[in-house]
VOROLO-775617 format. One record per residue (C-alpha): residue number from 1; x, z, y. Coordinates in Angstrom, 1 decimal. Layout:
[node NUM [X Z Y]]
...
END
This chain:
[node 1 [324.2 46.3 201.8]]
[node 2 [321.5 48.5 200.2]]
[node 3 [318.7 47.1 198.2]]
[node 4 [315.9 48.5 200.3]]
[node 5 [312.9 46.2 200.8]]
[node 6 [313.4 43.9 203.8]]
[node 7 [317.2 44.6 204.1]]
[node 8 [318.0 40.9 203.0]]
[node 9 [315.6 39.5 205.4]]
[node 10 [316.8 41.7 208.2]]
[node 11 [320.4 40.6 207.5]]
[node 12 [319.3 37.0 207.7]]
[node 13 [317.6 37.5 211.1]]
[node 14 [320.7 39.3 212.5]]
[node 15 [322.9 36.6 211.3]]
[node 16 [320.8 33.8 212.6]]
[node 17 [320.4 35.5 216.0]]
[node 18 [324.4 36.1 216.1]]
[node 19 [324.8 32.3 215.3]]
[node 20 [322.5 31.3 218.2]]
[node 21 [324.3 33.6 220.6]]
[node 22 [327.6 31.9 219.8]]
[node 23 [326.1 28.5 220.2]]
[node 24 [324.6 29.6 223.6]]
[node 25 [328.0 30.9 224.7]]
[node 26 [329.7 27.7 223.7]]
[node 27 [327.2 25.5 225.3]]
[node 28 [327.1 27.5 228.5]]
[node 29 [330.3 25.6 229.6]]
[node 30 [328.9 22.2 229.0]]
[node 31 [327.1 20.4 231.6]]
[node 32 [323.5 19.1 231.1]]
[node 33 [322.6 21.4 228.2]]
[node 34 [320.0 23.6 230.0]]
[node 35 [317.1 22.2 228.1]]
[node 36 [319.0 22.7 224.6]]
[node 37 [319.8 26.2 225.7]]
[node 38 [316.3 27.0 226.7]]
[node 39 [315.1 25.7 223.2]]
[node 40 [317.7 27.9 221.5]]
[node 41 [316.6 30.9 223.5]]
[node 42 [313.1 30.3 222.5]]
[node 43 [314.2 30.1 218.8]]
[node 44 [316.1 33.2 219.2]]
[node 45 [313.1 35.0 220.5]]
[node 46 [311.0 33.8 217.7]]
[node 47 [313.5 34.9 215.1]]
[node 48 [313.7 38.4 217.1]]
[node 49 [310.0 38.7 217.0]]
[node 50 [309.9 38.2 213.2]]
[node 51 [312.7 40.7 212.9]]
[node 52 [310.9 43.2 215.1]]
[node 53 [307.7 42.7 212.9]]
[node 54 [309.8 43.4 209.7]]
[node 55 [311.3 46.5 211.2]]
[node 56 [307.9 47.9 212.2]]
[node 57 [306.7 47.3 208.7]]
[node 58 [309.8 49.0 207.3]]
[node 59 [309.4 51.9 209.7]]
[node 60 [306.0 52.6 208.1]]
[node 61 [307.9 52.6 204.8]]
[node 62 [310.4 55.2 206.4]]
[node 63 [313.2 52.4 206.3]]
[node 64 [315.1 50.9 209.1]]
[node 65 [316.9 47.8 210.2]]
[node 66 [319.4 47.2 212.9]]
[node 67 [318.1 45.7 216.1]]
[node 68 [319.6 43.3 218.6]]
[node 69 [319.1 42.2 222.3]]
[node 70 [316.4 39.9 223.5]]
[node 71 [317.2 36.9 225.6]]
[node 72 [315.1 36.2 228.5]]
END
């Protein structure tokens, strides 16, 4: 990984979102986890919003950061 400003934070955001995606996938087969899944989706969207904010700040510095999907 490069040492560009924000790269470490972007990596953390991406890794966190990936972990939430895995948890959501695993919980989808368990009954009565709808409320937990909704909370996890909200957390995912908060992290993704922080990631998007970081990317927009990096774009102003001519840097970039990988993006991921939004859960709805």
